[in-house]
C-alpha positions as CSV (number, residue, x, y, z in Angstrom):
1,M,-26.1,17.3,-8.6
2,N,-23.6,19.6,-9.9
3,A,-20.0,20.0,-9.1
4,E,-20.5,22.9,-6.7
5,E,-23.1,21.3,-4.8
6,L,-21.0,18.4,-4.4
7,D,-18.1,20.5,-3.2
8,M,-20.6,22.4,-0.7
9,K,-21.6,18.8,0.8
10,F,-17.9,17.6,1.2
11,D,-16.9,20.8,2.7
12,Q,-19.7,20.7,5.5
13,G,-18.5,17.1,6.1
14,L,-22.1,15.5,4.5
15,E,-21.9,12.1,3.2
16,I,-21.0,12.5,-0.4
17,L,-20.2,8.7,-1.5
18,E,-23.9,8.0,-2.2
19,H,-23.5,10.0,-5.2
20,F,-20.6,7.9,-6.9
21,D,-20.7,4.4,-8.6
22,L,-17.9,2.7,-6.4
23,S,-18.4,-0.5,-8.4
24,S,-16.3,0.7,-11.5
25,A,-13.9,2.6,-9.2
26,K,-10.2,2.1,-10.2
27,R,-7.0,3.4,-8.5
28,P,-4.6,4.7,-11.4
29,G,-1.2,3.3,-11.4
30,L,-2.0,0.3,-9.2
31,E,-3.0,-2.1,-11.9
32,T,-1.1,-5.5,-11.7
33,K,0.9,-7.0,-14.3
34,R,2.2,-10.3,-14.2
35,V,6.2,-10.6,-14.7
36,N,8.8,-13.7,-14.6
37,V,11.9,-13.3,-12.8
38,D,14.7,-15.5,-12.4
39,F,16.7,-15.4,-9.2
40,P,20.0,-17.2,-8.3
41,V,19.4,-20.1,-6.2
42,W,21.3,-18.6,-3.2
43,M,18.8,-15.7,-3.5
44,V,15.8,-17.7,-3.5
45,E,17.0,-19.5,-0.3
46,A,17.5,-16.3,1.4
47,L,14.1,-15.1,0.5
48,D,12.6,-18.5,1.8
49,K,14.5,-18.3,5.0
50,E,13.3,-14.8,5.5
51,A,9.7,-15.7,4.7
52,T,9.9,-18.7,7.0
53,R,11.1,-16.4,9.7
54,L,8.4,-13.8,9.4
55,G,5.7,-16.6,8.9
56,V,4.8,-15.3,5.3
57,H,5.0,-16.5,1.5
58,R,8.2,-15.7,-0.6
59,H,6.1,-13.5,-2.9
60,A,5.0,-11.5,0.2
61,I,8.7,-10.5,0.8
62,I,9.3,-9.7,-2.7
63,K,6.4,-7.5,-3.1
64,T,7.2,-5.7,0.2
65,W,10.8,-5.0,-0.4
66,I,10.9,-4.0,-4.0
67,P,8.4,-1.0,-3.5
68,Q,10.6,-0.3,-0.2
69,I,13.8,0.0,-2.4
70,L,11.8,1.8,-5.5
71,D,10.4,4.5,-3.0
72,A,13.9,5.0,-1.2
73,K,15.3,5.7,-4.8
74,V,12.6,8.0,-5.9
75,V,13.4,11.6,-5.7
């Protein structure tokens, strides 16, 4: 199947995923990289308090808040 045929199927609302190998699909820019960060004790305690209040782990708070702050800064 060539690109034009694939475009036509897509435009007609037909199923096209069967033509792709999703087992090797990757989302660019979403690869992970482990980093270590040192926080002051008061900050860890505040994160833990908020995590307990929300019923989640500390890392969930960090992984939620940092993207929110970075998204707000991006123009």
